[in-house]
N, C-alpha and C positions, 0 to 999 in steps of 0.2 A: 358343307352346304349342303343342303337336301337336294334331292331332285326337284319338287316342286320351285324351289327358289330358281335353280337354271332355268327351269322353263320360264319362268316369270321374266327373266334379266335377258334371256333371248329374243323374248317378244319384243322388250321395252326396246331391242337391239335392233329387231326387226324393222318395229314400226320407226325408226329413226334414219335408218338408211334407206327405205322401199324407195323406188324409181318414181318419179311423179313429175309426167311431163311440164314442160314450163307455162303449158295453156290450162292446167288442172288446178283449179283453184285449192289452197290448203283450206281443208273440212274445217269449221271453225269453232274453235277450244281445243283443237290439236294439240297447243303447248301446252294447254292445262293439263290435257289427260296423261301427257309425257312427264310432265313435273309429279303428278301424282302416284303414277306408275313408278318415277324413280324415287319419291318420295318412300312409296311401299317398301321395295326392293331394300331402300336401306335399313329401313325400319324391321324390316324380313334378315336381315343381317346381323343387326345387333339382338335382337329376338333369340336368332338361334343362338349367337356368341353369348349373350348373357348362359343359355341353355346349357350350352358346354361347359361353362364355367360354373355351372351349379351341378351338373353332372359328376363333373371333374373333382369339388369339394363335398359333393355327396360320396363319392369312392374312396377319397381321403379321409372323412369321417369316419365312414362305415368301416376302413382297415383298420383306423385305430379303436374303433370300438370292439372288431373282432379281434384285436389285440390284445385290448384291457381285460376284455373275457376272456382271452383265454390266461392271462396271469391271473385273473380273478380263480380260475379253476384250478392251476396250479398250485394257487396259495391256498386254495380249500384243501386240495389232496393234502399237502404238507402238511395242515392246521387237523384232518383229518388224523392221518398218519401221527402226529404229535399226539392227540388225545389219546388214539389207542395206546402208546407210549406211556403218557403218562396214569392212563388206569391200571398198565400192567405195573409202571413202576408204583403207585399208590397200593396195589394189590399185595405188591413184593414187600412194600414197607412195612403193610399192616402185619402180614405175615413175620417179617424181621422183630416187630414191636411183641408180637404175641410170644414168639420164641425167649424173647427177652425176659419178659416179664415169666414167663414159666420160669425161666435158668434162675431167675432175681430170687423169684418163690423157692425153688430148692435150694438156692445159695442159702437165703436166710433160713430154711430150715435145717441146713447143716452146720451154719454158726451157730444157731439155737443147743441143737445137740450137742456140739463141742462145747458151748458156753456150759452147759452141764456137765460133759464128761469133766471139763477142765474145775469145774466147782466141787465135784466128787471125789475128782483125784488132789484139790487142795484139801478137802475136810480129810479125808483118808491121810493128808501126808503131816497135817499137822496133829491130827490123832497120834500117828507114829512118834511125832517129836514130841508131843506130850508125854507118853509112854516112857519115851528114852530120858526123857528130863526127870518123872518119878521112879524110874531105877535108877539115875543116879543119885538124886534124891534119898533113897531107903539104901543105898547101900554106901554115900557118903555124903551126910548133909551138908557140908563145906564146899562138895563138889557141887549139890545142886543148889544153892545160892552164890555158890560161884557163878553159874551158867543163868541165872536169873540177873545177876545183876549185869553179867557181860551184854546178856539180849537188851535191857534196857539201855546202858550206856552207848550201844551200837544204833538201837533209835532214835536216840538225843541228839547224838553227833548227825544222824543220816536227815534227821528234823534241821540240824543248824545248816547242815549244806544245801538245804532247800531240796532233798531229794523227794521225787512224787509218793504220795502218802503209800499207795502198793508197793512201790520198791521199798521204803523205811518198813513195810510189815516183812516182806520176805529177808531183808538182811537180815533182820532181829531173828525171825525164829530160825531162819538158817545157820544163824551164829550160834545155838544152842549146842550144834552137832560138831563146833570147829575140833574138839580132842574125842571123839567118836572111836578114831582106832588106838586108843589108848585100853580098850578094852583087853587089844591082844597083848597088852605090853604088861609085863609081870609084875605083881601086887611089890616083890621088895625093891623092885626099882622105884615104883610108881611112891611107896612109903618110907623111901629111904632117908634118911638124916644126916646125912653126908655127902656133900659134893662128889657129884656120878664120875666114874673113868671115866675114858676115850670110850671102852667096851660098849660100856651101859647108857653113854649120850649117844652111840652107835644104836643102840635097841629104840630109845626114845626118842629119836627121829625118825624112827620108821612109821610110827604112829601117822603122818600124815600122809604118807601114801598107803596105810591101812586103812583108814581113815576115807577117802577117796575110793576105794575099790569097795566098802562096805555100803555106801551109797550108793551103788548100782550105775543104771543108766539113765532112769528114769527123769525127763525134764524137768519134774516138779525140786528135783534135788540138784538141780544144775547149780545153784548159786552154792549150794551147799558145799557141792563136792570142790569147787574152787577154794572155798576158804578152809574147806578142811585142809587140802594140799599146800595152801599158800598162805596161812599165816604165820609161818616161821618167815618166811621171806624178807628181807630187807630192802628199802630205797636204795641204799647204795648198792644194791646186788652181793653181801658177802650172808644171807639166810641158808635156809635149806627148806625142801631137798634139790631146788633145782637152779638155784643162784641166779634166780630172777630178782631185773633191778626197776624202780621208777613205775611207770606205769603198765610195766610189762604185767605189774603183779594187778589182778582185778580190785576194783573199787571194794569192793566187800572185805577182802581179805587185807584190805589196807586198813579200815576203818576197825575191824575186829583187831586186829594185832594190837590197835593202839587199847583197846578196852581193854583186852585179857592179860595185856600186862601191866597195866596200871591196876588191875583189879588185884592178879597176883604178887605185885609189890606191897598193896596196902593189906594182905590177907594174909593171916598166919600159916604155914605150912610148917611140916615135921622138922625141915630145915633151918628154919628162921625166921624171925618174930615179924608181926606185922608191921609195914612202916608206916608214920604217919598221910594222912591225902597230901598234906603240903610236899613231904619228899619224895611221895610218886608222882606228885605233878610237878615237880624241879626233872626228875628222872626222864620223864616223859618228853619235858622240853628240850632236854640235853640231846636227847636222839634225833629231833629233827632233822632232816634234810642227808642224815646217815641211817639212822635204822627207820626213823619212820617218815611219813609223807606229811612236810611241812605246812602245808595246808589243811589238812586235819586236823595234824598236833593246834594249830591256832582256833580253828573250833572247839578243839577239847576243851582249852585251856579255858576260850570265853564263856564256857558253860560250867567249869568249874568254881571260876570267878561269880558268877549269878548263883552258886548255889544249889545246881541240878545236881552237879552227880552227888552230892553230899544226902540231898533229898531223896535220891533212887537208894541209894546207901540206907538210909532208914527205914524208907518203904519197906526194903525188901526183910530187911530185920522183923520189921514189926510182923509182916505175913507168914514169916518162919517160926516167929513165936507163936501165933494165935493156931497154926497147925500142931506144933509140937507143944505146948503147953504144959510148964513144969520142966523144961530142961534149957540147955544153952548149947548154939552150935559150937563146934569146935574152932 
């Protein structure tokens, strides 16, 4: 209670206890004055209490508002910091994207250059193969037509097996070089009209290794090297030069092996007459699972039943006749 309230209360108490003689009559209206004074004091007390409560409430509200303000300021600082960090992250990301675009463009340019180089290498390789085939044809037309038929057989088998077009083409042109190592084989052995001795056969077997070496290390001739070395390997592991078996032998070499043997059997050689296509096909079927991959044999037999092999042989013969009119192949 304030000092003014205390003074009022003291005044009321003084009025209540002031001495009055017995003969002094009480002033008229004194009771009313005291009642009014008591009532005024109560009202003042109530007003003061109300004012105190309001002051306390205001203090609490102010304290809460200050707390909220502090929280808001902290959150604002955090948001400002996060905004700066987000800006830095965005700038860093934009820089990374620019760098990535530049690297991608460089990679695309490099890939374009590699495609051009690969295509040039492919054209050069195919040109070399064509020259090799031409040289073989000039030296021995029988060898030339043999290589052409083997290539066509190989491509037909690859298509039958569902291989991609690019791989089919690669197997085809690579098959032309399967006997390239025979360039080092003496002619008297190659043209021999009798069965070869063990020593002569050892010389013949060397053509697989020589062929692989002659084809060098260029990536373009990777399949051709495998064919040159492995086309005399057998499914049962009894072939040469490495005794590979089953799927240890490259798929290309397994295909070429069947096409090469079939064409050799059905072609005239110095030491034998040509077999019929039916006899040659039976020999291939008999070798399934031993000399040849049985799955490839099945595809090859299906091609024969469909007349594909006969058509290829006829087309190669016709092409050879067009190129060498007035003569017949040996």
